[in-house]
C-alpha positions in Angstrom: -1.5 18.6 -23.5 0.8 17.7 -20.6 1.3 19.5 -17.4 4.6 21.6 -18.8 2.3 22.6 -21.7 -0.4 23.7 -19.6 2.0 25.8 -17.3 3.3 27.5 -20.4 0.3 28.0 -22.2 -2.0 29.0 -19.3 0.2 29.6 -15.9 -3.0 31.1 -14.1 -5.0 27.9 -14.8 -2.0 25.6 -13.8 -1.4 27.5 -10.6 -5.2 27.1 -9.8 -5.2 23.4 -10.3 -1.8 23.0 -8.4 -3.1 25.0 -5.4 -6.4 23.0 -5.4 -4.4 19.6 -5.2 -2.3 21.1 -2.2 -5.6 22.1 -0.5 -7.3 18.7 -1.1 -3.9 16.5 -0.3 -3.8 18.7 3.0 -7.5 18.0 3.7 -7.2 14.2 3.2 -3.9 13.9 5.2 -5.5 15.8 8.3 -8.4 13.5 8.2 -5.8 10.5 8.0 -4.0 11.8 11.1 -7.4 12.7 12.8 -8.8 9.3 12.5 -5.5 8.0 14.1 -5.5 10.5 16.9 -9.2 9.3 18.1 -7.4 6.3 19.3 -4.4 8.1 21.0 -5.6 7.4 24.6 -6.1 3.7 23.8 -2.3 2.7 22.2 -0.2 5.8 21.6 2.6 3.9 20.5 0.9 2.1 17.6 -1.0 5.5 16.6 2.3 7.2 16.2 3.5 4.6 14.3 0.5 4.7 12.1 0.7 8.2 11.5 4.5 8.3 11.0 4.5 5.3 8.4 1.5 7.0 6.4 -0.7 4.2 7.1 -4.4 4.6 6.5 -6.5 3.4 9.7 -8.3 0.5 8.2 -12.0 -0.2 8.9 -11.1 -3.4 10.8 -8.4 -1.6 13.1 -10.9 1.1 13.5 -13.5 -1.4 14.6 -11.2 -3.0 16.8 -10.0 0.3 18.7 -13.7 1.4 18.8 -14.6 -2.2 20.7 -11.6 -1.6 23.0 -12.5 2.0 23.7 -16.2 0.9 24.5 -14.7 -1.9 26.9 -12.5 0.6 29.0 -15.4 3.1 29.2 -17.7 0.5 30.5 -15.1 -0.5 33.0 -14.5 2.8 34.1 -18.1 3.5 34.5 -18.5 0.5 36.5 -15.9 1.7 39.0 
């Protein structure tokens, strides 16, 4: 059965599945954007670009920015 057949045979089930997909997609996108926004103070232009391009924040990039944030905080605390 394809999606059109499901929609015609069981519109309530189709709509429930469709709405669940929208909800899950919104959650995934919110998490993606929030992961980028954690580093807005470090490099806002790159963060904006990453969000706009739809890029996921890769682990190595995340680690890189975490290290930079740590160094910045260490410098700020020593001053």
